[in-house]
C-alpha positions, 0 to 999 in steps of 0.5 A: 711625673709622666715621663719620656722613654729614653730613646736615642738617634746618631745627630749631627751638631757642633762639638765646640761653641766657636767652631760651627763644624757638625760631627757626629754624635750620640743624642737621647731624651729623657724626660725632659732633658736632652743629652749629646754624648760622644759615644753612646757609652760616654756621659753627655758633653751637652744636657739641655733642659727642655722645658725651656727650650723652643726648636723649629726647622731651618730657614734659609738665613740659617745656612743649616742642613735639610734634615735639622732642627734649631733649638734655642733658649731664651737669654732671659729664661732660666737657663740662659741663652744658647742656640745649637743646630742638630741634624740628622741623615734623614728626614724620619730621624729628624721627625722622630726627634721632634716629637720627643723633644715636644714630649720632653717638654710636655714632661717639664710641664707635667713635673711643675704641675705635679710637683716634686717629692723632694724639694731639698738637696745637699752634697759637696761639689768642687768649685772650679773657681777657686783652690787649686788645679781640681777645684775646692770642696764645697758644701752646697744645699738646695731648699725652698730658702735658696742655694746655700754654700759653706766653705768654712765653719765661718763662710756660709752665703745663702742666694736667694732665688730673686738673686739667679740671673740663670742656672743650668747644666754646663754646655760643651762639659768635658768633666763627665757632664757633672757640671754646672754654671750660674749667673747672678748678674741679669743679662750676664752672659758670662757665668760667675760661679761653676760646681762639678758635682760627683757625677752626671746623674747628681748633677741632673738630680740637683739641677731639677730641684733648683730650676723647679724651685726657681720657677716657683719662686718667680711664679709667685713673685709675679703673682704677689706684685702690684698692679702696674697700670691704670687698666690693671687696677680697674 
């Protein structure tokens, strides 16, 4: 897999989805991830997959700073809907950041083309929507057959990839950047599942495999689908 060197910038971003105020943060592009942390030494609170992202200069109606980029992911994408403004103190930094984002997106394309060495992963995560306080420990695994949770010796659930609406690192994560969320209902913007991994690195590894398999499953289902109109039959 081609990789993007890890480089960083001080940028201004919102720190809360409900508060538009921009705050100085540290941003890095590492392979196909944009990671935004309160400080260089702290785990990211925002981890954004660039393979599903679009970014553009702001328009007048965006009411954004001059040296800025608007980064968005589509509501129908495998990482769900998201939007954020990224701005810097000068034009050179924003141009440099834009180039790194482009290279990060290309890095994901190379991975999809070249494949990944490992297509399975299993670990014990905390289900933050069940149990008491810190959540309930759940054995989770991912493979080409789907996403499996094992809550007890008699309680196992396998989710087919076709059931998944989107999965992504939790936006504005306050738990060391170790959480991911998942939505099963198509069009649902409030994910039903929230899991916490052991650390940020494990979460990214799991997300890489999960999203790779989701893309490949969707490609396979599209190629196997029958023609839908007369023109396709000709």
